[in-house]
C-alpha positions as CSV (number, residue, x, y, z in Angstrom):
1,M,-191.4,-43.9,115.7
2,K,-192.3,-44.6,112.1
3,L,-188.7,-45.4,111.2
4,A,-188.3,-47.6,114.3
5,I,-191.4,-49.6,113.3
6,E,-190.2,-49.9,109.7
7,E,-186.8,-51.1,110.7
8,G,-187.5,-53.1,113.8
9,G,-191.2,-54.0,114.1
10,P,-193.6,-53.0,116.8
11,I,-193.0,-50.4,119.5
12,Y,-194.4,-51.1,122.9
13,C,-195.8,-48.2,124.8
14,G,-198.2,-47.2,127.6
15,L,-201.3,-45.2,127.1
16,K,-203.1,-43.1,129.7
17,I,-206.7,-44.3,129.2
18,Y,-210.2,-43.2,130.2
19,G,-213.4,-45.1,130.4
20,D,-214.3,-44.8,126.7
21,F,-211.1,-46.7,125.7
22,F,-212.9,-50.0,126.4
23,S,-215.5,-49.4,123.7
24,I,-213.2,-47.8,121.1
25,G,-214.7,-49.6,118.1
26,S,-213.4,-48.2,114.7
27,R,-213.0,-44.6,115.9
28,V,-209.6,-43.0,116.5
29,Y,-209.1,-42.9,120.3
30,S,-208.2,-39.5,121.9
31,V,-208.2,-38.6,125.5
32,D,-211.7,-37.6,126.7
33,K,-211.5,-36.9,130.4
34,R,-215.4,-36.9,130.8
35,Y,-215.2,-40.7,130.9
36,G,-213.0,-40.9,134.0
37,Y,-209.4,-41.9,134.3
38,Q,-208.8,-45.7,134.3
39,G,-205.0,-46.0,134.5
40,Y,-202.4,-47.0,132.0
41,H,-202.6,-49.7,129.4
42,A,-199.8,-51.3,127.3
43,V,-200.1,-51.7,123.6
44,A,-197.9,-52.6,120.6
45,V,-197.8,-49.9,118.0
46,V,-197.6,-51.8,114.6
47,G,-198.3,-49.0,112.1
48,W,-199.9,-45.7,111.3
49,G,-202.4,-44.1,109.0
50,E,-204.9,-41.4,108.4
51,N,-208.7,-41.8,108.4
52,E,-211.2,-40.3,106.0
53,K,-211.5,-37.2,108.2
54,G,-207.8,-36.6,108.0
55,T,-207.0,-37.6,111.6
56,K,-203.6,-39.1,111.8
57,Y,-203.3,-42.2,114.1
58,W,-201.1,-45.0,115.4
59,H,-202.4,-48.5,114.8
60,A,-202.0,-50.4,118.0
61,I,-202.8,-54.0,119.2
62,N,-203.1,-55.3,122.7
63,S,-203.6,-58.6,124.5
64,W,-207.4,-58.3,124.3
65,G,-207.4,-59.7,120.8
66,K,-210.2,-59.3,118.2
67,S,-212.8,-58.3,120.8
68,W,-211.2,-54.8,121.2
69,G,-211.1,-52.1,118.6
70,F,-212.1,-52.8,115.1
71,G,-211.1,-56.5,115.1
72,E,-207.6,-55.8,114.1
73,G,-206.6,-53.5,116.9
74,G,-207.3,-49.9,117.7
75,R,-206.2,-46.4,116.6
76,A,-204.8,-43.7,118.8
77,T,-204.2,-40.1,117.7
78,R,-200.7,-39.2,116.8
79,A,-198.5,-36.6,118.6
80,T,-200.8,-33.7,119.3
81,A,-201.4,-31.9,122.6
82,G,-203.3,-34.3,124.7
83,S,-202.9,-37.3,122.5
84,P,-202.6,-40.7,124.3
85,C,-199.6,-41.9,122.3
């Protein structure tokens, strides 16, 4: 995915989301089934990174604009068992 983003720009994907997705803030989103399944949501993956705790994530944006995530999109955990993306 990294190479595809570097060479061609954003990758669009669907995430299986739970209730806590709507208030993600600056944290890295990972599936937490305690909050109830809400369906799928489409995002554009525009980059990647690693936070101060060492959690690797995909940087995603959606149509909700600056009111969602940390003002510049959200972060979803990268390729681990149970990761949303």
